[in-house]
C-alpha positions in Angstrom: 115.3 62.1 86.0 112.7 61.5 88.6 109.6 62.2 86.6 107.3 60.5 89.1 108.7 62.7 91.9 108.2 65.8 89.8 104.6 64.8 89.1 104.0 64.1 92.9 105.4 67.6 93.7 103.2 69.2 91.1 100.1 67.4 92.4 100.9 68.3 96.0 101.5 72.0 95.1 98.4 72.5 92.9 96.0 69.6 92.6 95.8 67.7 96.0 93.1 68.1 98.6 95.3 70.1 100.9 97.2 72.0 98.2 100.2 74.3 98.9 98.8 77.0 96.5 95.1 77.7 96.8 92.9 78.5 93.7 93.6 82.2 93.9 97.4 81.6 93.9 96.9 79.0 91.1 95.3 81.7 89.0 97.9 84.3 89.8 100.9 81.9 89.3 99.6 81.0 85.9 98.7 84.6 85.0 95.8 83.4 82.8 93.2 84.0 85.4 92.4 80.3 84.8 90.8 78.4 87.6 92.1 75.0 88.6 88.8 73.5 87.4 89.2 75.0 83.9 92.8 73.9 83.6 91.8 70.3 84.6 89.0 70.4 82.0 91.3 71.5 79.3 93.9 68.8 80.3 91.2 66.1 80.3 90.0 67.2 76.9 93.5 67.2 75.5 94.1 63.7 76.9 91.1 62.4 75.0 92.1 64.3 71.8 95.8 63.5 71.5 97.6 60.4 72.9 100.7 62.6 73.5 99.0 63.9 76.6 98.5 60.5 78.2 101.0 58.9 80.5 103.1 56.4 78.6 106.2 54.2 79.2 109.1 54.1 76.8 110.6 50.9 75.2 112.8 50.4 78.2 109.8 50.5 80.6 110.6 53.9 82.0 107.7 56.1 83.0 107.0 59.1 80.8 105.5 62.5 81.8 101.9 62.9 82.9 99.2 65.1 81.4 99.5 67.6 84.2 103.3 67.9 83.6 102.9 68.5 79.9 100.0 70.9 80.2 101.6 72.8 83.1 104.8 73.3 80.9 102.7 74.6 78.0 100.6 76.9 80.0 103.6 78.4 81.9 105.4 79.0 78.7 102.4 80.9 77.4 101.8 82.7 80.6 105.3 83.8 81.4 106.6 84.1 77.8 109.6 81.9 78.7 111.7 79.4 76.9 111.0 75.7 76.9 113.9 74.8 79.1 112.7 77.0 82.0 110.9 74.2 83.8 113.3 71.3 83.4 114.1 71.3 87.1 110.6 71.5 88.5 108.8 69.3 86.0 111.8 67.1 85.0 111.0 67.7 81.3 113.5 68.1 78.5 113.7 71.2 76.3 112.4 69.2 73.3 109.5 67.7 75.1 108.5 71.0 76.6 108.5 72.6 73.1 106.5 69.7 71.8 104.0 70.0 74.7 103.5 73.7 73.9 103.0 73.0 70.2 100.5 70.1 70.8 98.8 72.1 73.5 98.1 75.1 71.2 97.2 72.9 68.3 94.8 70.8 70.5 93.2 73.9 72.1 92.5 75.4 68.7 91.1 72.2 67.3 89.0 71.5 70.4 87.6 74.9 71.1 87.7 76.7 67.8 84.0 76.5 66.9 82.7 77.5 70.2 85.1 79.7 72.0 87.7 80.9 69.4 85.2 81.9 66.7 84.9 85.4 65.4 82.2 87.2 67.4 78.9 88.0 65.7 77.1 91.3 66.0 75.0 90.1 69.1 78.2 89.0 70.9 79.8 92.5 70.3 76.7 94.3 71.6 76.7 92.2 74.8 80.5 92.8 75.2 80.0 96.6 74.8 77.2 96.7 77.3 79.1 94.6 79.9 82.3 96.6 79.5 80.5 100.0 79.6 78.6 99.1 82.7 81.7 98.0 84.4 84.3 100.6 83.2 82.0 103.5 82.1 83.9 103.9 78.9 81.7 103.5 75.8 82.5 101.3 72.8 85.7 99.8 74.1 86.3 96.1 74.5 89.6 96.5 76.3 92.0 96.6 73.3 93.0 99.7 71.3 92.2 97.9 68.0 88.6 97.7 69.1 88.0 101.3 70.1 87.5 102.9 66.6 88.3 106.3 68.1 90.1 108.8 66.0 93.6 109.7 67.2 94.6 112.7 65.2 98.0 113.1 67.1 99.3 109.7 66.0 102.8 109.9 64.6 102.9 108.6 61.0 105.6 106.0 62.0 102.9 104.4 64.2 100.1 104.4 61.6 98.6 101.0 61.4 100.5 99.5 64.4 97.4 99.1 66.6 94.9 97.8 64.1 93.6 94.5 63.0 93.8 95.4 59.3 90.1 94.8 58.8 87.1 97.1 58.5 89.2 100.0 57.2 90.9 100.3 60.6 93.5 102.7 59.3 90.8 105.4 59.7 91.2 105.0 63.5 94.5 106.7 63.7 93.5 109.8 61.8 
């Protein structure tokens, strides 16, 4: 496998000065609406957090995969909901390494960003979200997900009761 060639293609496509895919295409192709800058920040943080994300050589002196290859594999698996062997041709990554990249990526993101970005919102956060969403979409008390609407739906079939709730705050009252 030509891992260095795969890394060079990845850099040329997304991370070089004269990239093939501009930032807008980067966001669309990853479907996370993630900018290149944010992706690189996360990749850098993961490199400092877990040695798995660093470039290493094996016992035979053969070059391993780079941070960009491992993070790209993980993000694309999450974004496209695909299997781990989907990117073996482009990234030159085995199915096992791709699965491990996804696992360690998710574990690292949760450990790194849990307290600041993945915490449960406080009342003030929710008020700000309501105001921002209502001013943009003119639909009161909706955060973009049916489990946050707290609107009564009297016509809900009994078979669906509880399917669109978080299971907290007596959410079963939402569906009538």
